[in-house]
GUMARBA-322810 format. One record per residue: x, y, z of N, C-alpha, C in turn; residue in one letter. Coordinates in steps of 0.05 Angstrom, whole numbers, padded with zeros to 5 digits, always signed. Atoms other than C-alpha are relative to their C-alpha. Layout:
GUMARBA-322810
XYZXYZXYZA/...
//
This chain:
GUMARBA-322810
+00011+00025-00013-00490-00154-01028-00001+00004+00030M/+00004-00004-00028-00518-00151-00958+00015-00021+00017E/-00015+00019-00017-00473-00182-00904-00017-00008+00024Q/+00015+00011-00022-00505-00226-00851+00018-00001+00025V/-00015+00000-00024-00481-00214-00780+00000-00028+00013A/-00003+00026-00012-00455-00277-00747+00010+00003+00029V/-00009-00002-00028-00450-00284-00671+00027-00014+00004D/-00026+00012-00006-00380-00297-00646-00003-00023+00020N/+00004+00022-00019-00381-00367-00614+00021+00000+00022P/-00021+00000-00021-00319-00350-00574+00003+00027+00013Y/-00001-00027-00013-00336-00280-00550-00007-00001+00029G/+00005-00002-00029-00351-00255-00480-00028-00012+00007F/+00027+00010-00006-00426-00270-00483-00001-00031-00001R/-00001+00029+00003-00413-00341-00507+00015-00013+00023A/-00015+00011-00022-00361-00351-00453-00016-00001+00026A/+00016+00000-00024-00410-00331-00399-00022-00021-00001M/+00021+00020+00002-00464-00376-00426+00011-00028+00002E/-00012+00027-00001-00418-00436-00434+00012-00005+00028Q/-00012+00004-00026-00384-00424-00367-00019-00007+00022G/+00020+00006-00019-00449-00430-00330+00001+00017+00025G/+00003-00016-00024-00461-00407-00259+00027+00008+00012I/-00027-00006-00011-00387-00410-00240+00012+00025-00013V/-00011-00023+00015-00364-00362-00295-00017+00025+00005A/+00017-00024-00005-00424-00316-00284+00003+00011+00028Q/-00004-00010-00027-00414-00313-00209+00027+00013+00003A/-00027-00012-00001-00340-00300-00217+00000+00028-00013T/+00002-00026+00013-00354-00244-00266-00016+00020+00016F/+00016-00018-00017-00408-00215-00221+00016+00011+00024G/-00016-00009-00023-00361-00213-00161+00021+00021-00009I/-00021-00019+00009-00306-00178-00201-00013+00026-00010M/+00014-00024+00009-00357-00129-00231-00007+00017+00024A/+00006-00015-00024-00380-00109-00161+00025+00012+00012V/-00025-00010-00010-00308-00102-00138+00010+00024-00016M/-00009-00022+00017-00292-00058-00197-00017+00025+00004S/+00018-00023-00004-00353-00013-00188+00005+00014+00027L/-00005-00012-00026-00340-00003-00114+00028+00013+00001V/-00027-00012+00001-00266+00010-00127+00000+00027-00013S/+00002-00026+00014-00281+00065-00178-00015+00020+00016W/+00016-00019-00017-00333+00095-00131+00018+00011+00022Y/-00018-00009-00021-00281+00098-00075+00021+00019-00011I/-00021-00017+00012-00228+00127-00121-00011+00028-00006I/+00010-00026+00008-00273+00183-00147-00009+00016+00025F/+00009-00015-00024-00304+00201-00079+00023+00009+00017T/-00023-00008-00016-00238+00201-00042+00016+00022-00014K/-00014-00020+00015-00205+00241-00097-00014+00027+00003A/+00015-00024-00003-00261+00292-00092+00004+00012+00028W/-00005-00010-00027-00254+00297-00016+00028+00012+00003D/-00027-00010-00003-00179+00305-00021+00004+00026-00015Q/-00002-00025+00016-00185+00359-00075-00011+00023+00016S/+00012-00022-00016-00230+00400-00030+00019+00008+00023K/-00017-00006-00022-00182+00395+00029+00026+00014-00010I/-00024-00012+00012-00121+00411-00015-00006+00029-00008L/+00007-00027+00007-00158+00472-00041-00003+00018+00025K/+00003-00016-00025-00176+00494+00030+00027+00007+00011Q/-00027-00005-00011-00103+00488+00050+00014+00023-00014G/-00013-00022+00015-00081+00535-00006-00012+00027+00006K/+00013-00025-00006-00130+00588+00018+00004+00009+00029E/-00003-00008-00028-00107+00590+00090+00014+00027+00004L/-00015-00025-00003-00056+00646+00083-00017+00024-00007D/+00016-00022+00008-00107+00690+00049-00025+00004+00018K/+00025-00002-00015-00169+00674+00090+00004-00001+00030K/-00001+00005-00029-00147+00650+00158+00021+00017+00014F/-00022-00013-00015-00080+00679+00178+00000+00030-00003W/+00003-00029+00002-00099+00749+00156-00021+00011+00020T/+00021-00008-00018-00155+00751+00208+00013+00011+00026A/-00010-00012-00025-00148+00788+00275+00000-00020+00023S/+00000+00020-00022-00163+00727+00318-00007-00027-00012S/+00006+00027+00009-00173+00652+00313-00029-00003-00006L/+00029+00002+00005-00248+00658+00319-00008+00014-00025K/+00006-00014+00024-00251+00710+00265+00011-00015-00025D/-00011+00016+00022-00206+00667+00221-00017-00024-00006G/+00017+00024+00003-00249+00606+00233-00026+00006-00014A/+00025-00008+00013-00311+00644+00211+00003+00004-00030S/-00005-00004+00028-00278+00656+00144+00003-00026-00015K/-00003+00026+00013-00269+00582+00131-00028-00013-00003L/+00026+00015+00004-00325+00537+00105-00006-00017+00024A/+00008+00014-00024-00365+00503+00159+00008-00029-00001K/-00008+00028+00002-00348+00434+00132+00030-00003-00006N/-00029+00001+00006-00274+00451+00123+00015-00016+00022S/-00016+00016-00019-00224+00403+00155+00016+00019+00018A/-00016-00018-00016-00182+00462+00177-00016+00015+00020Y/+00017-00013-00020-00240+00496+00210-00006-00019+00023R/+00005+00020-00022-00254+00431+00249+00023+00000+00019Q/-00023-00001-00018-00183+00434+00276+00000+00025+00017V/+00001-00026-00015-00191+00508+00296-00021-00002+00021V/+00022+00002-00019-00258+00496+00329+00006-00018+00023D/-00007+00019-00022-00233+00436+00368+00021+00012+00018D/-00020-00013-00017-00172+00475+00391-00011+00022+00017G/+00012-00021-00016-00213+00535+00413-00018-00012+00022L/+00017+00012-00020-00263+00490+00448+00016-00013+00023R/-00017+00012-00021-00208+00454+00485+00012+00021+00018A/-00012-00021-00016-00175+00519+00507-00021+00014+00018A/+00021-00013-00015-00242+00548+00531-00012-00017+00022E/+00012+00018-00019-00264+00486+00569+00021-00015+00016H/-00021+00013-00017-00200+00470+00607-00007+00005+00029H/+00009-00003-00027-00236+00463+00672-00015-00025+00007E/+00015+00023-00008-00273+00411+00713+00017-00019+00016G/-00014+00019-00018-00254+00352+00757+00023-00015-00014R/-00020+00015+00014-00214+00317+00704+00021+00018-00013L/-00019-00017+00015-00184+00372+00661+00016+00019+00017T/-00017-00017-00016-00160+00414+00719+00025-00014+00010D/-00024+00015-00008-00110+00359+00734+00019-00004-00024K/-00017+00003+00024-00082+00362+00663+00009+00028-00008I/-00011-00026+00009-00037+00418+00640-00014+00009-00025D/+00014-00010+00023-00070+00463+00589+00015-00006-00026Q/-00016+00007+00023-00013+00451+00541-00006-00028-00010H/+00005+00028+00007-00025+00376+00543-00029-00004-00009E/+00029+00002+00006-00101+00384+00541-00006+00009-00028W/+00004-00010+00027-00100+00426+00478+00014-00018-00020V/-00014+00018+00019-00048+00381+00446-00016-00025-00005T/+00016+00024+00003-00091+00319+00458-00025+00005-00017M/+00024-00007+00016-00153+00354+00430+00006+00004-00029S/-00008-00004+00028-00117+00376+00367+00008-00027-00013L/-00008+00026+00011-00088+00306+00357-00025-00017-00006Q/+00025+00015+00005-00158+00275+00364-00014+00011-00025R/+00013-00012+00023-00185+00325+00313+00014-00008-00026S/-00015+00008+00024-00130+00311+00262-00003-00030-00005V/+00004+00029+00003-00137+00236+00275-00027-00007-00011G/+00026+00006+00011-00211+00238+00261-00002+00006-00030A/-00001-00006+00028-00198+00272+00194+00015-00021-00015I/-00016+00021+00013-00145+00221+00178-00016-00026-00003N/+00016+00024+00001-00193+00164+00194-00021+00002-00023S/+00019-00004+00022-00244+00194+00146+00013-00003-00027H/-00014+00001+00026-00193+00201+00090+00009-00029-00006L/-00010+00027+00004-00168+00130+00101-00023-00020-00006Q/+00022+00018+00005-00238+00100+00096-00002-00009-00028G/+00003+00011+00027-00245+00054+00037+00026-00008-00013G/-00025+00007+00012-00171+00050+00021+00008-00029+00005L/-00006+00028-00005-00166-00018+00054-00015-00018-00020S/+00015+00016+00020-00219-00043+00005+00015+00000-00026F/-00015-00001+00024-00177-00019-00053+00024-00018+00001L/-00022+00018-00004-00117-00055-00025-00008-00030-00002A/+00010+00028+00001-00158-00119-00017-00007-00008-00028S/+00007+00006+00028-00184-00114-00088+00025-00005-00017V/-00025+00003+00014-00114-00104-00115+00014-00026+00005G/-00014+00025-00008-00090-00165-00077-00016-00025-00009A/+00016+00025+00004-00148-00213-00090-00012-00002-00028T/+00014+00002+00027-00178-00195-00159+00015-00018-00019A/-00014+00018+00018-00122-00230-00198-00005-00030+00006P/+00005+00028-00008-00134-00294-00158-00029-00009-00005F/+00027+00006+00007-00209-00290-00168-00002-00006-00030I/-00001+00005+00029-00196-00284-00243+00014-00026-00006G/-00014+00025+00004-00147-00342-00237-00019-00024+00006L/+00019+00021-00006-00203-00383-00206-00017-00006-00025F/+00015+00004+00024-00244-00371-00268+00017-00013-00022G/-00019+00012+00020-00183-00389-00310+00002-00030+00005T/-00003+00029-00006-00175-00456-00274-00025-00015-00008V/+00025+00013+00007-00249-00472-00284-00002-00003-00030V/+00001+00002+00029-00243-00456-00358+00018-00021-00011G/-00019+00020+00009-00182-00500-00367-00011-00028+00007I/+00012+00026-00008-00217-00556-00329-00022-00008-00020Y/+00021+00007+00019-00277-00552-00376+00012-00008-00027R/-00013+00008+00024-00229-00556-00435+00010-00028+00001A/-00009+00028-00004-00198-00619-00407-00023-00020+00000L/+00023+00018+00000-00266-00649-00395-00010-00005-00028V/+00009+00003+00027-00287-00635-00466+00019-00018-00017N/-00019+00017+00014-00223-00668-00492-00004-00029+00008I/+00004+00027-00010-00235-00729-00448-00026-00013-00010G/+00025+00010+00009-00307-00736-00469+00000-00006-00030M/-00001+00004+00029-00293-00729-00543+00022-00019-00009S/-00022+00018+00007-00229-00769-00543+00019+00012-00020G/-00019-00013+00018-00193-00718-00587+00002+00030+00008Q/-00005-00028-00008-00162-00649-00575-00004+00018-00024A/+00005-00018+00022-00196-00613-00632-00005+00028+00009S/+00002-00028-00007-00197-00537-00633-00028+00008+00008I/+00027-00008-00007-00272-00533-00630-00009-00009+00027D/+00007+00010-00026-00273-00572-00565+00013+00017+00023K/-00015-00014-00021-00222-00529-00527+00000+00030-00004V/-00002-00029+00004-00228-00460-00559-00018+00015+00019A/+00019-00014-00018-00290-00441-00519+00009+00002+00029G/-00009-00001-00027-00266-00461-00450+00027+00015+00004P/-00025-00014-00002-00195-00435-00462-00005+00030-00003V/+00006-00028+00004-00223-00369-00488-00013+00011+00026G/+00012-00008-00025-00266-00365-00425+00021+00004+00022E/-00021-00002-00020-00204-00377-00382+00016+00026-00004A/-00016-00024+00006-00165-00321-00417-00016+00025+00006L/+00017-00023-00006-00224-00273-00410-00001+00005+00030I/+00001-00003-00029-00228-00286-00335+00027+00011+00010M/-00026-00011-00008-00153-00273-00328+00002+00030-00006T/-00001-00029+00008-00159-00207-00366-00018+00017+00018A/+00018-00015-00018-00219-00185-00324+00012+00004+00027I/-00013-00003-00026-00182-00200-00260+00022+00021+00001G/-00021-00021+00001-00123-00157-00282-00013+00028-00004L/+00013-00026+00004-00170-00102-00306-00012+00011+00025A/+00011-00009-00026-00201-00099-00237+00022+00007+00020V/-00021-00004-00020-00137-00104-00197+00018+00024-00006A/-00020-00021+00006-00092-00054-00234-00011+00028+00008V/+00010-00026-00009-00137+00008-00225-00002+00002+00030P/+00002-00001-00029-00148-00011-00152+00027+00006+00013A/-00027-00004-00011-00073-00015-00138+00010+00028-00006V/-00009-00027+00007-00057+00049-00176-00016+00021+00016L/+00016-00019-00015-00115+00085-00143+00008+00001+00030G/-00009+00001-00028-00093+00062-00074+00026+00015+00005Y/-00026-00014-00003-00022+00086-00084-00003+00030-00003N/+00004-00029+00005-00045+00153-00112-00014+00014+00023W/+00015-00011-00022-00095+00166-00057+00017+00001+00025L/-00017+00000-00023-00045+00146-00004+00020+00022+00000T/-00019-00022+00002+00006+00196-00029-00013+00026+00005R/+00014-00025-00005-00045+00251-00030-00008+00003+00029R/+00007-00001-00028-00068+00233+00040+00024+00008+00017N/-00024-00008-00015+00004+00239+00065+00005+00030-00002K/-00003-00029+00003+00009+00309+00036-00020+00015+00016A/+00021-00014-00016-00057+00329+00068+00006-00002+00029I/-00005+00003-00029-00038+00301+00136+00024+00016+00009M/-00023-00017-00006+00029+00337+00134-00010+00029+00004D/+00010-00027-00002-00008+00402+00121-00018+00004+00025S/+00017-00003-00024-00060+00389+00176+00016-00001+00025L/-00017+00001-00024-00007+00370+00227+00015+00027+00004N/-00014-00026-00003+00032+00434+00212-00020+00022+00008N/+00021-00020-00008-00033+00474+00217-00007-00003+00029F/+00007+00005-00028-00051+00441+00283+00023+00010+00019A/-00022-00010-00016+00019+00458+00309-00001+00031+00002A/+00002-00029+00000+00009+00531+00289-00023+00009+00019D/+00022-00007-00018-00059+00532+00324+00007-00003+00029I/-00009+00005-00028-00029+00502+00387+00019+00023+00009H/-00018-00022-00008+00027+00554+00387-00015+00026+00004A/+00015-00024-00003-00023+00610+00377-00016+00000+00026F/+00016+00001-00025-00067+00586+00435+00018+00002+00024L/-00018+00000-00023-00007+00578+00481+00015+00027+00003M/-00017-00023-00001+00033+00640+00462-00013+00026-00011S/+00013-00023+00011-00015+00686+00426+00010+00008-00027G/-00010-00007+00027+00023+00685+00360+00007-00026-00014S/-00006+00023+00017+00037+00638+00303+00031-00004-00001R/-00029+00006+00003+00105+00603+00299+00007+00007-00028V/-00009-00008+00026+00143+00633+00241+00007-00025-00017A/-00007+00023+00017+00149+00584+00182+00030-00001-00003P/-00029+00003+00003+00219+00556+00172+00010+00015-00025P/-00012-00014+00022+00264+00596+00127+00010-00020-00021A/-00010+00018+00021+00285+00566+00060+00028-00010+00007P/-00026+00011-00006+00345+00521+00064+00022+00017-00012A/-00022-00017+00009+00409+00560+00059+00016-00013-00021A/-00017+00011+00021+00453+00551-00001+00025-00012+00012A/-00025+00013-00010+00513+00507+00007+00022+00020+00003A/-00021-00019-00004+00570+00546+00036+00022-00001-00022P/-00021-00001+00021+00623+00569-00013+00025-00014+00010A/-00025+00014-00007+00688+00533-00015+00018+00019+00016A/-00017-00017-00017+00737+00558+00037+00023+00012-00016A/-00021-00014+00014+00785+00609+00012+00028-00009+00010K/-00027+00007-00008+00858+00592+00012+00013+00024+00015K/
//
């Protein structure tokens, strides 16, 4: 016997139709917030992955070169680490003129490297404030839709004079759907923000250490030796 498909009167589509412009606008806002959030998460994760990969290749490509210029030529042109090297070399070569001759070369190179690292940090941080805003506001936008749905349920009860399930099921279902959508938008944004922030911190630590090595090389002609592994705890004193 053939079964006839019946539209769900309490599903998502019905909730949007019954909710009117308020429900549709609320859903549209949260849909845009979700799409932009996922775009930021994927693009920032891609940028971070490239920089992390570049950092792992420094010892093989850069520090084995005979000079900073030779090492920079082995790095990709769009590499964040090459940007730091190029800015450091440019600062060291152009320490002259009416303004820079009054600044010690050590300070001049330091400021240039800090500006370079700061520019990279600003690029990596771009968009993260939007994720934080979505994580903070999306539940309340969904709550707005929830309040409207509950209000419609109360209006239906008042107009009909009885609290029958068919009068309140649609608006209450709409309210619960809006709450769920708000959480579905907010949770990935919060998790993505925290994840990207942790990765940014690791990248900036690596870039700051690299900039310090470049500064030491420009000032002394050699790289500062990396710190030795932490020594084991001393043995107990002998009696």
